[in-house]
Every structure is written in C-alpha cells, then in structure tokens.
N, C-alpha and C positions, 0 to 999 in steps of 0.2 A: 851318590848318583849322577850317573852319566844322562845327556840330555839325547834324549831319543833323537836321531836322523831318518827313520822310517817309518810310517806310519802306515798301518791300512786302514782303509777308506769304506765306511757303508753308509745306506742311508735305512732310517727307520720310519713305520707310519707311526707310532707309538712310540716315541724318544724318550718319554719319563716311565715304562717301561723299560726299554733298553738300558737306560741308567741303572733301573735298580736291577738289573739282570748283571750286566756289567760290573759292579761293584762287587755282589755276588759270587760271581767269578775271581775279585781280587783285584780289579783295576782302582785306580782312582783316579778322581776326577780334579785334571789338571783346570780344566777353562770352560764352562758354557754362557753361550750366547744365545737369548733368547730374541723372539721378536714382541717390540715394543706393543703389538697394536695386539699379539696375539700370541701369549705367554705359553702354550703348551706345543708353538711352534720352535724347534732348536735350530737356528740359524748356523750354529758353527759351535764342536763341542771336540774338547781334546781331551782324553783320558791316561795315563802314562799304566804301564804293564812294568811292573817291576822294576829294574831300576834301569833297564835299556831298549826297551818297549813301548810302541805307543799305538792308540786309535782313537781316530779324526772318523767323527760321523754326522749329520744334520737330520733333519726330517726331510720326508717327502715333499716339496714343491711345487709349486705350477710356473714358477717365474724363472725368468733367463738364467739366473743366477747359479742355478741348483746343480749338478751334477745329474746326469741322465742316470745315477746307477738307478737298479731296484732291486725294493727292499727282499728278503731273503734268500738270495744268490750268492752269499759273499760265504769264504774259507777262510780261519785265522787257524795256525796251529798256535799253543799255548804250552809254553814252557815251563812246569813247575819243578820244585827243589827237589822232590823225592817220590818213590812210587805211592806212596802211601800219601801226597797230595792229591796225586790223578782222582783218589777216590773220594776224598774229602773235598776237593773243588768241584768234580761230579755233582755229589749231595746238594753243596749250594746252589752248583746252577738247576737243579730238577725242585728245589724246593723255589727258586724262584722263578718258576715259570718256563724251564727248559724240558725237553725231551729226551731223551736217552737215544742217540743214535745208535751209534757202537759200546755195548757193554767194554767194562775194563778188561786190557787183552796184556799180554806179552808177547811185544813182534817180535820175530825174529834178527831185525839191528839192535836192542835191546831197548831195556828201561821198561815201561808201563804207559798202557797207551787206553785211552777210551772217548767217544762223541757224544755231542749233546747238540741238538736244534735250539737255537733260541727262541722265545714267541715268536719272530717273525719266519723261520725258517732258517736261517744264515746257521751255518755248519761249525763249529767251536770244536777241534782236537784237542785233548787236552793229553802230556806229554811229557814225559819223565825223563827222556832222552834229550839229550841239549843239542844233537848232530854232529857233526864234525867239523 
C-alpha cells in the first residue's frame, strides 16, 4: 500500500453518520481524534481510499482552529475497480443514508459512473474510469 499524498477535506455536522457512510463507500478508518469533553465531536479524522487516496474531515466547530468549510458543499470522485463495483458501491451508499443524484450510466469517455449525495449533501461521483 502506498501512503496517500493528496487528501480531500470535508466538514460534517454529524461525523458519526459520515463515518458510517464513508465505510459503506469503501473507505478504511486510519485515525479518528475526538474531543475529550464531547466525544461526538471529531477534531480530526483520516480515512484511506483503496491503496492511494485519502480523506480528512472533522466536525463543524465554532473555534478558530476549524477550517471554514461549509458542510454539504464538497465534491469527490471515487474510482472503483470495475463497472460492477459502481453499482455495488452506489447500493451500499444508499443503504447508508445516501441519495442518488445520478443514476448509473456509461459516459462518453468510458467506464461506468453514478452519483450519490451523502447525508449532508456532499456529492460523491462513483466511477470505474481511472482517467488518463
């Protein structure tokens, strides 16, 4: 496994619901640091995407230490291993609280693609085309 060098960053109002959704998509938990006084608050989390990607996120906070990212405004592209995996990943995402934003289709550049909104509205494109 290679060490990720590029991380997409998000903020969530409900970090525990986000964690359940991300695991359903296929992310692997690497690190979750919670606030000692309020364990529902995730101060910092890192999740691995397959063998070469990553996501960092945390709870929305009022302190100056948190980035001013608005929940529900992120867009991320997930490359999965096959056309069949697009449909399977989409199904798991919906079972974990996601809403279909784009039905599975075959885009002109190749592969298979679908879109899902996580419980807070971030858009996740699920794609079997690895790019060029």
